[in-house]
N, C-alpha and C positions, 0 to 999 in steps of 0.2 A: 724510804731511802731511794727506791728506783725513780720515783716521781721527781725527787730533788735532783738526782743525777741527770735525768732527762732535761730538766729545766736548765741546769748548768750547761749541758751540751748544746741545747737549743740556743741559749744566750751566746755561747761561744761561736756557734755557727752564724748567728745573726751579726755578731760583731765582726767576724771574718768577712762575711759578705759585704758588710758596710764598708770595710776597709778596701776590699777589691773594687767596689763600686766607686769609691772616692779616687782610687788610683787610676782607674779607667777614665773617669770623668776628667781628671787632671790632665791626662795625656791628650784627651780630646780637646780640652781647653787650650792647650799649647798649640795644637794644630790650627784651631780657629783663630787664635790671637796672632798667628803668623801670616794670616791672609793680609794682602797689601791693602793700603788705604782704599776704600771703595771709590773714592773720587778719581783714582788713577787706574781703575780697572778697565780693561778692554775686552772685546770678545775673544781675544787670544787666551784669556784667563778662564774662560768658561769651563773647560774640561776639568781643570784643577779644582775650581770652586764646587762644581757639581760632585766631584770626587769626595771633597770634604763633607758635603751634604749627605752623600751615601754612607760615609763612615759614621756620621752622627746618627742617621736613621737606623743603623745597624746596632746601636747601643740598646741595652735594656731600658725599660721605662724609667726605673729608679736612677739609672746612670744619666739619662738625658735630663732628669730634673736637676742635676748638679752642675749642668753646663750652661754658661751664659752664651747664648747664640746671637747676641746683638750684632757682632761684626759679620757673622755668616749671613744673617738675615739681610743686612745692608748690602753685602756683596751680591746676593741673589737678586735683590731688588734692582741693583745697578745693571746686572746682566739682562734682566727682563726689559729694562728701559732701552738698553742698547739693541736688543733684538727687535724691539718695537720700531726703533729708528730704521732698521733694515726692512721691516715689513712695510713701513710707510714709504720708503724709497722704492720698493718693488711696486707698490700700488701706483706711485707716480710714474714709474717707467711704463707700466701697462697702460695707464691712462693717456700717455702721450703717443701711443701707437695708433696711427690712423691708417691711411692707405699704405701698405707696406711696400718699401723699395729695398734694393740691395744695400742701400746706405743705412738701413735700420738693423742690419745684421748684428752690430755690437750691442745695440739696445736689447734686441730680442735674446741674444745669447746671455747677456748679463741678467736679464729677467729670469730666464730659465735656471741659471746657476743659483740665484738667490732662492727661487721657489724650491728647488731640490734640497737646499740647505735648511729650509724651515722644518719645524716639527709639524706633525699632521694637524694638530689643532690650530696652529698658526696659519696654515694654508687656507683655512676657511675664511680668512680675512681679505683674500685677494681674488681678483676676477680671473680665474683660471681659464674660463671659456675664451676670453679675448686673447690670452697668451697662446693657447693652442691654435686658434685661428691664424694668429700672426705667424706662428712657426710653419704652419702648412703653406701659407701664402709665400713666405720667404723661401721655403724649400722649392716651391714651384719655380720661382725666379732664379734660384741658384742652378737648378737643373737646366733651365732654358739657356742661361749664360754659358754653362759648361758644354752644352750641346753645340753652341756656336763655335767654341774653341775646338771641339772634336772635328767639326767640318774643316777648320783651318789645318788641323793636323792631317786629316785625310788628303788634303790638297798637296801634301809633300810627295805623295805617290809611293809606290812600292820600291822603286829604285832611286837611291839618293845620288845626285850628281852635283856638279858645281852649279848647275842651273836651279838646284833645289834651295839654294841659300835664301832667296827671297821668301819662299813659302815657309822655311824653317824659322826665319826671323819673325814673320807675321804670326806664326803659331806660338812662338815663345812669348812675344809681346802680348798676345791675346791671353795666354795662360797667366802670365805675371800680373796682368791687370785685373784678374778675377779676385773676388773676396776669398778669404780662407775657406769659408763654407762652400763656395761654388767649386773650388778646386777639388773637393772630395768627389764630385760627380763627373769629373773628366775621365772618360773611359780609355782614352788613347794616349795618355801621358807617356807610357812606355815607348810608344812609337816615336814621339818627339824626342825623348831622351836618347834613344838609339840613333836617331838621325843626327842629332847634335854630336854624338860621339864619333861619327865617321869622319 
């Protein structure tokens, strides 16, 4: 009698678990089916798609067996392809860096931004040593350009008079001509701004 009752309870428990698994899998399937056409996916969709993957991975083994992941797999493949395009672009940017000049600032900055965006394993695909060397060379040039503007600002003098107009104009033109990166290293910009305000 007890054995029979146990078997009945066990069967009921298995049936209930199977029903729960089916319901959970069905909900997961709806989420996966709602993923946009992989052909239209962009990197802006990556967070959402990886979120769906995390939800799928969190399911129990038996629940995952009930889900068709074809659309999710295609979406993840598309994301991987798009990321590879970014990696290849970064490699091309770094490869084109030769003797660094201030004109290379946009290229170096873009390369750094992409590198920081990559996952750790993806970073192994690019020449980081060259990027670091380029950044150091660029920083040196930026500081030198900024120092020249600081000299122009110093020429304004401690006392601003009508006769200071020429020096103020030269300092402002020198500052405005700097790259955005160089401007960060100008130490006396406050003096120029104060002189202009008088």
